All heavy atoms as an XYZ file, in Angstrom:
1031
protein
N     128.424    130.820    103.873
C     129.453    131.663    103.235
C     130.135    132.518    104.296
O     129.459    133.116    105.133
C     128.767    132.532    102.181
C     129.747    133.441    101.516
S     128.902    134.392    100.222
C     130.141    135.568     99.943
N     131.413    132.640    104.207
C     132.234    133.407    105.140
C     132.292    134.865    104.630
O     132.579    135.090    103.469
C     133.625    132.819    105.293
C     134.460    133.688    106.250
C     133.568    131.374    105.774
N     131.990    135.857    105.543
C     132.083    137.255    105.144
C     133.368    137.845    105.594
O     133.710    137.785    106.811
C     130.892    137.995    105.726
C     129.566    137.538    105.171
C     128.517    138.496    105.529
N     128.483    139.431    104.424
C     127.819    140.563    104.495
N     127.192    140.940    105.563
N     127.800    141.372    103.462
N     134.132    138.410    104.701
C     135.379    139.031    105.036
C     135.257    140.524    104.875
O     134.260    141.031    104.390
C     136.504    138.442    104.156
C     136.812    137.025    104.457
C     136.264    135.987    103.703
C     137.558    136.718    105.576
C     136.564    134.697    104.026
C     137.847    135.377    105.909
C     137.312    134.362    105.124
N     136.309    141.244    105.262
C     136.395    142.688    105.206
C     135.501    143.367    106.234
O     135.389    144.614    106.226
C     136.088    143.252    103.815
C     137.227    143.008    102.854
O     138.334    142.964    103.242
N     136.900    142.787    101.582
N     134.807    142.629    107.098
C     134.005    143.236    108.136
C     134.899    144.064    109.063
O     134.571    145.170    109.418
C     133.294    142.137    108.927
C     132.404    142.665    110.012
C     131.701    141.558    110.749
C     130.870    142.086    111.907
N     130.306    141.052    112.714
N     136.059    143.494    109.427
C     136.968    144.211    110.312
C     137.605    145.423    109.673
O     137.782    146.443    110.259
C     138.077    143.287    110.867
C     137.477    142.293    111.883
O     136.515    142.615    112.566
N     137.986    141.072    111.918
N     137.903    145.272    108.346
C     138.482    146.357    107.605
C     137.446    147.542    107.557
O     137.766    148.692    107.727
C     138.937    145.948    106.211
C     139.276    147.200    105.356
C     140.141    145.035    106.315
N     136.201    147.160    107.289
C     135.159    148.185    107.229
C     134.993    148.890    108.576
O     134.843    150.096    108.686
C     133.817    147.559    106.767
C     133.666    147.518    105.274
C     132.289    147.184    104.916
N     131.930    145.891    105.435
C     131.631    144.834    104.677
N     131.548    144.953    103.378
N     131.391    143.657    105.242
N     134.982    148.088    109.652
C     134.827    148.672    110.997
C     135.998    149.616    111.289
O     135.762    150.730    111.802
C     134.785    147.546    112.070
C     134.738    148.093    113.453
C     133.600    148.627    114.011
C     135.882    148.020    114.260
C     133.563    149.128    115.281
C     135.872    148.562    115.541
C     134.690    149.067    116.088
N     137.195    149.202    111.018
C     138.375    150.025    111.265
C     138.344    151.317    110.436
O     138.701    152.372    110.897
C     139.651    149.201    111.042
C     139.950    148.119    111.980
C     141.136    147.254    111.477
C     140.315    148.656    113.352
N     137.869    151.159    109.216
C     137.760    152.321    108.308
C     136.742    153.330    108.839
O     136.932    154.517    108.836
C     137.380    151.881    106.886
O     138.383    150.971    106.396
C     137.322    153.046    105.948
N     135.624    152.810    109.376
C     134.602    153.673    109.984
C     135.195    154.411    111.199
O     134.940    155.612    111.401
C     133.357    152.873    110.399
C     132.526    152.439    109.206
S     131.184    151.275    109.600
C     130.611    151.778    111.180
N     135.967    153.716    111.955
C     136.603    154.338    113.181
C     137.560    155.452    112.719
O     137.618    156.533    113.295
C     137.388    153.280    113.954
C     136.467    152.268    114.652
C     135.643    152.905    115.712
O     136.125    153.617    116.544
N     134.330    152.639    115.678
N     138.320    155.161    111.660
C     139.280    156.147    111.152
C     138.534    157.377    110.634
O     138.890    158.510    110.859
C     140.159    155.545    110.071
C     141.176    156.563    109.510
C     142.067    155.959    108.484
N     141.256    155.555    107.337
C     141.703    155.011    106.264
N     142.992    154.694    106.168
N     140.947    154.642    105.243
N     137.441    157.149    109.885
C     136.653    158.260    109.333
C     136.045    159.109    110.430
O     135.993    160.319    110.312
C     135.485    157.693    108.447
C     136.003    156.996    107.169
C     136.796    157.930    106.265
O     136.374    159.090    106.080
O     137.812    157.477    105.733
N     135.648    158.475    111.568
C     135.111    159.241    112.687
C     136.197    160.192    113.223
O     135.925    161.336    113.630
C     134.624    158.284    113.800
N     137.449    159.706    113.305
C     138.534    160.571    113.780
C     138.818    161.688    112.805
O     139.070    162.820    113.185
C     139.809    159.756    113.979
C     139.827    158.630    115.028
C     139.080    158.890    116.274
N     139.239    157.857    117.289
C     138.523    156.740    117.372
N     137.670    156.463    116.465
N     138.720    155.949    118.395
N     138.765    161.368    111.499
C     138.992    162.387    110.468
C     137.975    163.532    110.580
O     138.293    164.679    110.389
C     139.017    161.770    109.078
C     140.225    160.943    108.715
C     139.950    160.152    107.468
C     141.421    161.867    108.496
N     136.727    163.195    110.870
C     135.668    164.198    111.054
C     135.956    165.126    112.202
O     135.567    166.303    112.201
C     134.306    163.531    111.206
C     133.767    162.944    109.901
C     132.451    162.316    110.094
C     131.968    161.683    108.796
N     130.719    160.944    108.952
N     136.635    164.623    113.232
C     136.934    165.435    114.398
C     137.983    166.535    114.075
O     138.086    167.507    114.783
C     137.453    164.556    115.535
C     136.403    163.745    116.188
C     136.994    162.968    117.366
C     135.973    162.121    118.074
N     136.551    161.425    119.230
N     138.718    166.342    112.997
C     139.753    167.332    112.601
C     139.087    168.677    112.318
O     139.723    169.751    112.562
C     140.550    166.862    111.367
C     141.545    165.718    111.632
C     142.157    165.259    110.327
C     142.585    166.147    112.615
N     137.864    168.683    111.838
C     137.241    169.976    111.490
C     136.912    170.822    112.733
O     136.721    172.013    112.658
C     135.972    169.756    110.658
C     134.832    169.159    111.433
C     133.616    169.047    110.500
C     132.438    168.389    111.217
N     131.968    168.973    112.444
N     136.928    170.180    113.919
C     136.664    170.864    115.114
C     137.928    171.482    115.785
O     137.796    172.175    116.788
C     136.022    169.938    116.155
C     134.661    169.453    115.718
O     133.975    170.153    114.964
O     134.274    168.312    116.078
N     139.061    171.218    115.187
C     140.308    171.775    115.744
C     140.327    173.291    115.473
O     140.089    173.742    114.365
C     141.536    171.130    115.087
C     141.603    169.620    115.433
C     142.832    171.814    115.483
C     141.927    169.314    116.894
N     140.608    174.024    116.512
C     140.671    175.488    116.365
C     142.117    175.924    116.095
O     142.997    175.112    115.806
N     142.342    177.214    116.227
C     143.716    177.730    116.011
C     144.693    177.024    116.971
O     144.339    176.753    118.121
C     143.627    179.174    116.330
C     142.171    179.537    116.222
C     141.445    178.280    116.566
N     145.869    176.712    116.481
C     146.844    176.025    117.339
C     148.240    176.574    117.057
O     148.484    177.305    116.097
C     146.840    174.493    117.076
C     147.144    174.115    115.698
C     148.444    173.882    115.274
C     146.134    173.950    114.759
C     148.751    173.505    113.997
C     146.404    173.563    113.461
C     147.715    173.312    113.059
N     149.113    176.245    118.009
C     150.521    176.688    117.840
C     151.368    175.518    118.344
O     151.101    174.854    119.314
C     150.800    177.941    118.683
C     152.147    178.561    118.363
C     150.622    177.743    120.180
C     152.313    179.965    118.889
N     152.439    175.262    117.534
C     153.350    174.196    117.896
C     154.148    174.633    119.133
O     154.718    175.705    119.134
C     154.345    173.920    116.740
O     153.575    173.633    115.555
C     155.260    172.784    117.041
N     154.202    173.796    120.133
C     154.968    174.088    121.321
C     154.247    173.863    122.592
O     153.110    173.342    122.585
N     154.850    174.205    123.665
C     154.291    174.021    125.025
C     154.471    175.285    125.801
O     155.413    176.066    125.634
C     155.063    172.884    125.733
O     154.931    171.708    125.045
N     153.548    175.478    126.760
C     153.607    176.592    127.664
C     154.354    176.128    128.943
O     154.048    175.061    129.461
C     152.194    177.044    128.089
C     151.731    178.242    127.361
S     150.084    178.732    127.909
C     150.450    179.795    129.280
N     155.306    176.929    129.334
C     156.065    176.600    130.580
C     156.071    177.829    131.483
O     156.102    178.945    131.022
C     157.504    176.102    130.308
C     157.476    174.781    129.547
C     158.267    177.117    129.553
N     156.107    177.595    132.802
C     156.227    178.668    133.750
C     157.669    178.719    134.202
O     158.212    177.719    134.637
C     155.283    178.425    134.954
C     155.266    179.641    135.901
C     154.467    179.330    137.158
C     153.031    179.213    136.916
N     152.270    179.079    138.210
N     158.287    179.890    134.122
C     159.681    180.057    134.514
C     159.784    181.110    135.576
O     159.246    182.225    135.419
C     160.608    180.422    133.292
C     160.505    179.291    132.262
C     162.022    180.659    133.745
C     161.259    179.576    130.968
N     160.439    180.792    136.664
C     160.720    181.764    137.728
C     162.092    182.411    137.495
O     163.071    181.683    137.211
C     160.644    181.082    139.067
N     162.179    183.708    137.624
C     163.443    184.364    137.406
C     163.552    185.635    138.261
O     162.578    186.095    138.855
C     163.545    184.749    135.899
C     162.460    185.673    135.472
N     162.552    187.023    135.492
C     161.223    185.397    134.950
C     161.403    187.553    135.068
N     160.589    186.568    134.708
N     164.719    186.192    138.286
C     164.956    187.491    138.990
C     165.079    188.580    137.923
O     165.516    188.331    136.799
C     166.239    187.424    139.833
O     167.335    187.120    138.992
C     166.137    186.412    140.936
N     164.684    189.731    138.316
C     164.716    190.864    137.348
C     166.013    191.694    137.593
O     166.812    191.408    138.467
C     163.498    191.769    137.478
S     163.401    192.705    139.042
N     166.133    192.762    136.860
C     167.322    193.602    136.974
C     167.212    194.634    138.118
O     168.229    195.265    138.450
N     166.071    194.831    138.681
C     165.841    195.815    139.726
C     165.992    195.145    141.088
O     165.033    194.979    141.865
C     164.474    196.447    139.555
C     164.244    197.615    140.447
O     165.153    198.049    141.180
N     163.012    198.134    140.419
N     167.178    194.770    141.453
C     167.417    193.969    142.648
C     167.208    194.702    143.965
O     166.885    194.154    144.982
C     168.801    193.350    142.621
C     168.984    192.354    141.488
C     170.161    191.492    141.703
C     170.304    190.562    140.485
N     170.225    189.203    140.803
N     167.425    196.026    143.975
C     167.331    196.746    145.243
C     165.913    196.861    145.772
O     165.678    196.724    146.992
C     167.879    198.147    145.035
C     169.370    198.158    144.815
C     169.900    199.592    144.597
O     169.209    200.536    145.042
O     170.906    199.757    143.965
N     164.937    197.134    144.934
C     163.566    197.402    145.410
C     162.569    196.353    145.004
O     161.373    196.634    145.046
C     163.111    198.759    144.833
C     164.052    199.868    145.136
N     164.246    200.385    146.435
C     164.850    200.587    144.339
C     165.137    201.329    146.374
N     165.523    201.490    145.112
N     162.965    195.217    144.748
C     162.062    194.150    144.188
C     161.967    192.958    145.114
O     162.946    192.622    145.855
C     162.516    193.770    142.820
S     161.371    192.663    142.007
N     160.864    192.236    145.043
C     160.646    191.060    145.839
C     161.687    189.952    145.482
O     161.994    189.126    146.333
C     159.273    190.540    145.689
C     158.920    189.991    144.286
C     157.514    189.456    144.267
C     157.230    188.851    142.870
N     155.925    188.280    142.809
N     162.189    189.978    144.278
C     163.136    188.917    143.880
C     164.453    189.067    144.646
O     165.218    188.093    144.708
C     163.287    188.801    142.371
S     164.011    190.239    141.573
N     164.752    190.253    145.116
C     165.966    190.415    145.921
C     165.844    189.731    147.262
O     166.830    189.440    147.942
C     166.270    191.895    146.082
O     165.274    192.539    146.882
N     164.587    189.460    147.692
C     164.327    188.722    148.940
C     164.053    187.240    148.698
O     163.613    186.560    149.588
C     163.123    189.356    149.620
C     163.362    190.818    150.044
C     162.183    191.402    150.793
N     160.943    191.451    150.030
C     160.577    192.374    149.166
N     161.421    193.391    148.932
N     159.384    192.360    148.562
N     164.262    186.812    147.518
C     164.097    185.378    147.203
C     162.768    184.972    146.531
O     162.575    183.863    146.128
N     161.821    185.959    146.413
C     160.547    185.658    145.786
C     160.670    185.995    144.287
O     160.616    187.121    143.882
C     159.456    186.557    146.354
C     159.124    186.314    147.802
C     158.079    187.292    148.312
O     157.027    187.364    147.631
O     158.322    187.884    149.339
N     160.880    184.931    143.496
C     161.142    185.149    142.088
C     159.873    185.498    141.317
O     158.758    185.140    141.743
C     161.808    183.957    141.445
C     163.186    183.689    142.040
C     163.856    182.590    141.292
C     165.292    182.381    141.814
N     166.071    181.516    140.984
N     160.011    186.175    140.198
C     158.911    186.450    139.292
C     158.609    185.214    138.461
O     159.527    184.508    138.043
C     159.278    187.594    138.321
C     159.665    188.870    139.014
N     158.766    189.743    139.498
C     160.924    189.416    139.257
C     159.359    190.763    140.036
N     160.689    190.590    139.900
N     157.326    184.953    138.293
C     156.904    183.803    137.475
C     156.171    184.313    136.248
O     155.253    185.078    136.330
C     155.993    182.843    138.280
C     156.748    182.134    139.371
C     155.854    181.173    140.109
O     154.598    181.304    140.068
O     156.401    180.290    140.756
N     156.680    183.887    135.094
C     156.053    184.240    133.800
C     155.919    182.990    132.990
O     156.656    182.031    133.145
C     156.907    185.275    133.085
C     156.983    186.583    133.813
O     157.999    186.883    134.397
N     155.911    187.353    133.815
N     154.992    183.027    131.990
C     154.822    181.969    131.053
C     155.594    182.201    129.800
O     155.674    183.356    129.322
C     153.341    181.731    130.730
C     152.598    181.057    131.844
C     151.811    181.778    132.746
C     152.666    179.639    132.002
C     151.164    181.154    133.758
C     151.980    179.046    133.016
C     151.240    179.809    133.884
O     150.533    179.157    134.928
N     156.123    181.119    129.237
C     156.857    181.189    127.983
C     156.403    180.090    127.085
O     155.895    179.033    127.531
C     158.365    181.017    128.250
C     159.002    182.191    129.024
C     158.888    182.268    130.376
C     159.639    183.180    128.285
C     159.436    183.327    131.080
C     160.214    184.268    128.964
C     160.082    184.319    130.356
O     160.615    185.387    131.035
N     156.546    180.324    125.789
C     156.251    179.281    124.803
C     157.585    178.677    124.383
O     158.506    179.395    124.045
C     155.536    179.914    123.596
C     155.267    178.951    122.429
C     154.138    177.975    122.811
C     154.880    179.747    121.172
N     157.672    177.366    124.463
C     158.852    176.661    123.967
C     158.492    175.843    122.720
O     157.432    175.233    122.700
C     159.466    175.742    125.048
O     158.496    174.723    125.381
C     159.888    176.473    126.269
N     159.349    175.925    121.743
C     159.113    175.205    120.481
C     160.458    174.913    119.829
O     161.508    175.477    120.240
C     158.222    176.016    119.563
C     158.725    177.389    119.231
C     159.435    177.652    118.016
C     158.541    178.462    120.119
C     159.967    178.882    117.758
C     159.016    179.716    119.826
C     159.725    179.897    118.650
O     160.233    181.168    118.368
N     160.420    174.072    118.834
C     161.692    173.652    118.188
C     161.832    174.284    116.816
O     160.835    174.373    116.057
C     161.714    172.120    118.009
C     161.737    171.362    119.233
C     163.093    171.134    119.756
C     163.064    170.182    120.926
N     164.329    169.879    121.431
N     163.025    174.765    116.485
C     163.382    175.238    115.167
C     164.702    174.558    114.825
O     165.738    174.808    115.510
C     163.515    176.781    115.118
C     163.993    177.250    113.768
C     162.207    177.464    115.500
N     164.675    173.735    113.799
C     165.886    172.995    113.371
C     166.539    172.261    114.531
O     167.741    172.366    114.814
C     166.874    173.924    112.669
C     166.355    174.555    111.388
C     167.424    175.390    110.726
C     166.864    175.992    109.459
N     167.797    176.852    108.808
N     165.765    171.544    115.326
C     166.165    170.782    116.491
C     166.739    171.559    117.628
O     167.393    171.021    118.492
C     167.182    169.665    116.055
C     166.447    168.486    115.408
O     165.257    168.305    115.627
N     167.195    167.704    114.650
N     166.498    172.856    117.655
C     166.945    173.705    118.719
C     165.701    174.283    119.411
O     164.757    174.742    118.770
C     167.864    174.799    118.277
C     169.177    174.313    117.686
C     170.214    175.376    117.711
C     171.453    174.778    117.141
N     172.606    175.055    117.813
N     165.714    174.237    120.737
C     164.546    174.757    121.480
C     164.599    176.290    121.569
O     165.638    176.833    121.923
C     164.537    174.159    122.883
O     164.492    172.735    122.804
C     163.319    174.644    123.661
N     163.514    176.892    121.176
C     163.358    178.348    121.271
C     162.380    178.662    122.380
O     161.447    177.917    122.589
C     162.856    178.932    119.935
C     163.754    178.638    118.745
C     165.016    179.452    118.832
C     165.854    179.216    117.581
N     167.027    180.001    117.618
N     162.553    179.767    123.062
C     161.661    180.167    124.159
C     161.265    181.641    123.895
O     162.109    182.460    123.688
C     162.354    180.008    125.468
O     162.790    178.674    125.616
C     161.430    180.329    126.656
N     159.941    181.857    123.931
C     159.466    183.231    123.750
C     158.504    183.569    124.907
O     157.652    182.752    125.290
C     158.699    183.349    122.420
C     159.542    183.123    121.210
C     160.486    184.251    121.000
C     161.291    184.028    119.746
N     162.414    184.892    119.667
N     158.602    184.770    125.381
C     157.777    185.266    126.472
C     156.318    185.369    126.013
O     156.045    185.798    124.856
C     158.280    186.621    126.934
C     157.328    187.332    127.897
C     157.204    186.912    129.214
C     156.618    188.446    127.441
C     156.317    187.602    130.087
C     155.754    189.096    128.291
C     155.618    188.674    129.601
O     154.743    189.291    130.462
N     155.369    185.007    126.876
C     153.950    185.166    126.548
C     153.421    186.278    127.461
O     153.473    186.148    128.675
C     153.165    183.857    126.863
C     153.689    182.736    126.011
C     151.680    184.098    126.664
C     153.067    181.365    126.356
N     152.948    187.354    126.870
C     152.434    188.441    127.678
C     151.256    187.959    128.527
O     150.489    187.074    128.114
C     151.942    189.480    126.637
C     152.731    189.163    125.403
C     152.935    187.671    125.443
N     151.076    188.524    129.694
C     150.023    188.117    130.587
C     148.648    188.124    129.886
O     147.841    187.263    130.094
C     150.002    189.016    131.877
C     148.840    188.683    132.771
C     151.337    188.823    132.626
N     148.389    189.159    129.095
C     147.115    189.280    128.397
C     146.854    188.184    127.415
O     145.727    187.906    127.040
C     147.042    190.631    127.677
N     147.898    187.474    126.983
C     147.756    186.396    125.997
C     147.841    185.008    126.607
O     147.711    184.015    125.901
C     148.878    186.512    124.945
C     148.564    187.399    123.798
S     149.764    187.168    122.492
C     149.037    185.761    121.671
N     148.024    184.880    127.915
C     148.241    183.594    128.532
C     147.118    182.606    128.235
O     147.377    181.449    127.841
C     148.440    183.730    130.019
C     149.776    184.226    130.420
C     149.950    184.446    131.942
O     149.049    184.044    132.704
O     150.998    185.032    132.326
N     145.882    183.033    128.378
C     144.731    182.112    128.204
C     144.630    181.699    126.751
O     144.385    180.514    126.440
C     143.424    182.758    128.657
C     142.291    181.776    128.783
C     142.579    180.610    129.698
O     143.203    180.778    130.780
O     142.188    179.511    129.356
N     144.812    182.631    125.826
C     144.752    182.301    124.413
C     145.916    181.342    124.033
O     145.707    180.361    123.285
C     144.832    183.582    123.596
C     144.547    183.386    122.159
C     144.471    184.748    121.429
O     144.911    185.753    121.951
O     143.867    184.734    120.324
N     147.081    181.633    124.531
C     148.233    180.738    124.226
C     147.972    179.318    124.787
O     148.327    178.312    124.175
C     149.511    181.323    124.804
N     147.346    179.228    125.953
C     147.060    177.941    126.584
C     146.092    177.182    125.684
O     146.254    175.979    125.430
C     146.397    178.171    127.949
C     146.217    176.881    128.751
C     145.750    177.151    130.163
N     146.905    177.562    131.000
C     147.137    178.788    131.450
N     146.277    179.733    131.204
N     148.166    179.024    132.199
N     145.060    177.837    125.139
C     144.108    177.194    124.197
C     144.821    176.750    122.940
O     144.571    175.646    122.444
C     142.995    178.166    123.865
C     142.017    178.394    124.977
C     140.969    179.415    124.582
C     140.059    179.800    125.741
N     139.125    180.841    125.410
N     145.715    177.542    122.405
C     146.423    177.192    121.185
C     147.287    175.927    121.419
O     147.357    175.079    120.551
C     147.292    178.329    120.699
C     146.537    179.537    120.197
C     145.221    179.664    119.910
C     147.126    180.801    119.913
N     144.927    180.874    119.458
C     146.077    181.647    119.490
C     148.401    181.331    120.007
C     146.295    182.942    119.076
C     148.605    182.642    119.635
C     147.519    183.422    119.180
N     148.005    175.916    122.531
C     148.877    174.739    122.795
C     148.034    173.496    123.056
O     148.421    172.409    122.689
C     149.857    174.973    123.958
O     149.168    175.352    125.130
C     150.866    176.098    123.556
N     146.891    173.697    123.705
C     145.960    172.550    123.935
C     145.415    172.016    122.617
O     145.316    170.794    122.416
C     144.816    172.952    124.872
C     143.805    171.906    125.046
C     142.521    171.886    124.578
C     144.000    170.618    125.703
N     141.904    170.718    124.948
C     142.780    169.895    125.626
C     145.072    170.030    126.364
C     142.623    168.650    126.168
C     144.890    168.768    126.876
C     143.688    168.094    126.792
N     145.049    172.861    121.701
C     144.546    172.422    120.412
C     145.613    171.694    119.644
O     145.364    170.720    118.962
C     144.056    173.635    119.565
C     142.730    174.199    120.003
C     141.583    173.208    119.895
O     141.315    172.735    118.769
O     140.961    172.939    120.938
N     146.873    172.097    119.776
C     147.959    171.424    119.088
C     148.116    170.003    119.661
O     148.283    169.048    118.896
C     149.292    172.207    119.271
C     150.466    171.494    118.650
C     150.568    171.388    117.270
C     151.507    171.004    119.417
C     151.638    170.718    116.704
C     152.580    170.364    118.888
C     152.643    170.238    117.506
O     153.734    169.577    116.927
N     147.987    169.850    120.950
C     148.062    168.509    121.556
C     146.886    167.627    121.063
O     147.076    166.446    120.787
C     148.104    168.629    123.098
C     149.357    169.139    123.654
C     149.295    169.317    125.142
C     150.569    169.986    125.584
N     150.532    170.392    127.013
N     145.693    168.224    120.987
C     144.551    167.495    120.455
C     144.798    167.043    119.042
O     144.509    165.874    118.646
C     143.297    168.347    120.476
C     142.603    168.392    121.808
C     141.264    169.087    121.735
N     140.433    168.633    120.646
C     139.524    169.400    120.055
N     139.345    170.677    120.328
N     138.811    168.886    119.044
N     145.323    167.950    118.165
C     145.651    167.639    116.806
C     146.652    166.484    116.720
O     146.435    165.569    115.932
C     146.143    168.844    116.084
C     146.623    168.665    114.638
C     145.455    168.252    113.784
C     147.229    169.960    114.116
N     147.676    166.586    117.508
C     148.716    165.489    117.477
C     148.076    164.151    117.874
O     148.409    163.107    117.279
C     149.859    165.819    118.420
C     150.893    166.744    117.780
C     152.031    167.121    118.689
C     152.597    166.063    119.587
N     153.770    166.438    120.367
N     147.214    164.150    118.887
C     146.585    162.939    119.343
C     145.661    162.338    118.237
O     145.724    161.132    118.009
N     144.922    163.203    117.576
C     144.043    162.696    116.485
C     144.864    162.169    115.333
O     144.504    161.136    114.794
C     143.140    163.860    115.982
C     141.878    164.153    116.798
C     141.216    165.418    116.290
C     140.917    162.977    116.739
N     145.949    162.847    114.982
C     146.785    162.366    113.888
C     147.415    161.019    114.229
O     147.470    160.110    113.355
C     147.887    163.378    113.578
C     147.358    164.632    112.880
S     148.568    165.810    112.229
C     149.903    165.717    113.394
N     147.765    160.840    115.468
C     148.351    159.547    115.887
C     147.293    158.447    115.769
O     147.563    157.361    115.260
C     148.879    159.648    117.330
C     149.502    158.383    117.807
C     150.035    158.506    119.206
C     150.674    157.205    119.654
N     151.033    157.161    121.016
N     146.052    158.705    116.241
C     144.970    157.713    116.164
C     144.673    157.389    114.741
O     144.492    156.187    114.382
C     143.724    158.249    116.878
C     143.781    158.268    118.356
C     142.499    158.772    118.979
O     141.431    158.570    118.387
O     142.588    159.398    120.042
N     144.574    158.382    113.868
C     144.299    158.152    112.448
C     145.335    157.299    111.794
O     145.054    156.336    111.063
C     144.094    159.472    111.715
C     142.848    160.219    112.213
C     144.086    159.336    110.191
C     142.749    161.690    111.831
N     146.584    157.582    112.124
C     147.686    156.791    111.564
C     147.640    155.371    112.101
O     147.877    154.420    111.306
C     149.015    157.458    111.942
O     150.095    156.690    111.448
N     147.382    155.199    113.356
C     147.294    153.822    113.928
C     146.183    153.044    113.286
O     146.332    151.845    113.029
C     147.094    153.912    115.440
C     148.321    154.337    116.183
C     148.102    154.630    117.668
O     146.939    154.598    118.154
O     149.113    154.879    118.363
N     145.023    153.662    112.987
C     143.942    152.955    112.305
C     144.415    152.576    110.864
O     144.016    151.535    110.392
C     142.677    153.784    112.235
C     141.835    153.640    113.498
C     141.644    154.705    114.361
C     141.217    152.442    113.773
C     140.927    154.545    115.526
C     140.461    152.264    114.946
C     140.295    153.321    115.823
N     145.171    153.439    110.229
C     145.664    153.103    108.909
C     146.545    151.861    108.949
O     146.435    150.992    108.091
N     147.394    151.786    109.944
C     148.219    150.594    110.094
C     147.409    149.359    110.346
O     147.668    148.302    109.771
C     149.299    150.860    111.216
C     150.293    151.882    110.786
C     150.015    149.525    111.577
C     151.194    152.454    111.856
N     146.417    149.474    111.235
C     145.550    148.343    111.533
C     144.794    147.866    110.316
O     144.631    146.681    110.099
C     144.564    148.722    112.681
C     145.212    148.831    114.030
C     144.180    149.261    115.043
C     144.834    149.471    116.420
N     143.868    149.991    117.436
N     144.288    148.827    109.548
C     143.570    148.510    108.292
C     144.455    147.777    107.356
O     144.091    146.743    106.780
C     142.986    149.795    107.640
C     141.854    150.342    108.501
C     142.516    149.507    106.197
C     141.423    151.778    108.103
N     145.680    148.228    107.196
C     146.637    147.618    106.306
C     146.924    146.156    106.756
O     146.909    145.215    105.940
C     147.968    148.386    106.286
C     148.992    147.834    105.434
N     150.006    147.036    105.929
C     149.170    147.892    104.097
C     150.792    146.721    104.948
N     150.321    147.179    103.808
N     147.153    145.955    108.032
C     147.389    144.600    108.551
C     146.208    143.706    108.392
O     146.316    142.592    107.937
C     147.820    144.673    110.063
C     149.204    145.185    110.275
C     149.512    145.214    111.759
C     150.895    145.743    112.042
N     151.180    145.821    113.469
N     145.028    144.220    108.758
C     143.779    143.418    108.729
C     143.438    143.057    107.297
O     142.942    141.963    106.990
C     142.641    144.188    109.386
C     141.385    143.350    109.560
C     141.599    142.103    110.424
O     142.375    142.131    111.417
N     140.904    141.045    110.101
N     143.732    143.949    106.366
C     143.423    143.674    104.965
C     144.221    142.483    104.486
O     143.705    141.569    103.818
C     143.739    144.887    104.097
C     143.475    144.678    102.644
C     142.148    144.803    102.158
C     144.490    144.367    101.759
C     141.895    144.582    100.775
C     144.243    144.140    100.424
C     142.946    144.244     99.937
O     142.693    144.038     98.608
N     145.480    142.431    104.891
C     146.319    141.276    104.543
C     145.855    140.006    105.120
O     145.793    138.961    104.485
N     145.459    140.068    106.428
C     144.955    138.874    107.123
C     143.662    138.373    106.424
O     143.524    137.152    106.158
C     144.605    139.223    108.587
C     143.834    138.124    109.273
C     145.907    139.455    109.359
N     142.733    139.299    106.094
C     141.498    138.878    105.506
C     141.700    138.355    104.096
O     141.034    137.446    103.624
C     140.486    139.999    105.567
C     140.033    140.304    106.987
C     139.067    141.465    107.127
O     138.548    141.925    106.071
O     138.839    141.901    108.239
N     142.569    138.970    103.345
C     142.838    138.554    101.997
C     143.402    137.125    101.991
O     143.029    136.309    101.179
C     143.866    139.541    101.364
C     144.062    139.359     99.910
C     143.196    140.247     99.126
C     143.705    140.318     97.699
N     142.718    140.871     96.844
N     144.300    136.834    102.930
C     144.908    135.542    103.039
C     143.826    134.539    103.439
O     143.820    133.400    102.850
C     146.020    135.538    104.100
C     146.800    134.307    104.173
C     147.947    134.476    105.151
C     148.785    133.184    105.252
N     149.879    133.344    106.195
N     142.958    134.862    104.340
C     141.876    133.987    104.773
C     140.908    133.688    103.624
O     140.432    132.574    103.416
C     141.141    134.546    105.958
N     140.620    134.688    102.827
C     139.720    134.546    101.664
C     140.332    133.613    100.662
O     139.632    132.745    100.096
C     139.415    135.887    101.056
C     138.395    135.968     99.951
C     137.042    135.429    100.481
C     138.186    137.377     99.443
N     141.604    133.736    100.396
C     142.297    132.820     99.468
C     142.212    131.377     99.993
O     142.003    130.449     99.215
C     143.758    133.209     99.264
C     143.931    134.268     98.202
C     145.434    134.516     97.992
N     145.817    135.226     99.220
C     146.943    135.911     99.318
N     147.763    135.969     98.332
N     147.284    136.511    100.425
N     142.389    131.212    101.275
C     142.315    129.884    101.890
C     140.941    129.264    101.705
O     140.813    128.078    101.375
C     142.666    129.971    103.390
C     142.804    128.630    104.010
C     143.219    128.778    105.500
C     143.325    127.380    106.153
N     143.706    127.482    107.529
N     139.877    130.048    101.933
C     138.507    129.593    101.760
C     138.255    129.232    100.331
O     137.669    128.163     99.991
C     137.450    130.633    102.238
C     136.090    130.313    101.824
C     137.548    130.807    103.739
N     138.712    130.021     99.354
C     138.543    129.722     97.933
C     139.265    128.481     97.534
O     138.856    127.678     96.751
C     139.022    130.900     97.095
C     138.062    132.095     97.153
C     138.567    133.180     96.266
N     137.713    134.363     96.393
C     138.070    135.583     96.131
N     139.309    135.828     95.739
N     137.251    136.550     96.261
N     140.455    128.293     98.109
C     141.303    127.122     97.800
C     140.660    125.845     98.288
O     140.714    124.800     97.669
C     142.689    127.284     98.423
C     143.623    126.170     98.131
C     144.166    125.933     96.886
C     143.920    125.257     99.151
C     145.022    124.904     96.648
C     144.785    124.142     98.940
C     145.345    123.995     97.665
O     146.139    122.945     97.444
N     139.983    125.942     99.464
C     139.378    124.764    100.078
C     138.083    124.286     99.336
O     137.639    123.212     99.526
C     139.020    124.995    101.567
C     140.277    125.117    102.422
C     139.955    125.503    103.838
O     138.776    125.787    104.155
O     140.886    125.579    104.648
N     137.558    125.130     98.506
C     136.288    124.757     97.829
C     136.510    123.762     96.779
O     137.059    123.222     96.148
C     135.662    126.008     97.134
C     135.000    126.907     98.165
C     134.356    128.017     97.459
N     133.801    128.942     98.449
C     133.280    130.041     98.115
N     133.141    130.427     96.879
N     132.825    130.886     99.050
């Protein structure tokens, strides 16, 4: 006897494993951290008047297809880095879960067709 749905079960188990990882996602924020070098308004007495620009971190994110940029205070840099990293992890997990769903859908059709063929040949 031919056993079918083995691949569907395996793929489903893989998807379930990814779904369980979602509970480990911590606080996140949509966007990316970028470092921007700039000059300040105090040109006379500042290092940026000599060409050494100030470097600060900013959060970039989209609102209605427009990129927004917000300053990240130095005291929040590490926390913001963790939040953006968690968002990337979440996006990666969602992509994997979706890909397993597509594979399950395709494999189900393949196995269903093969099962019909086996039944027909009897």
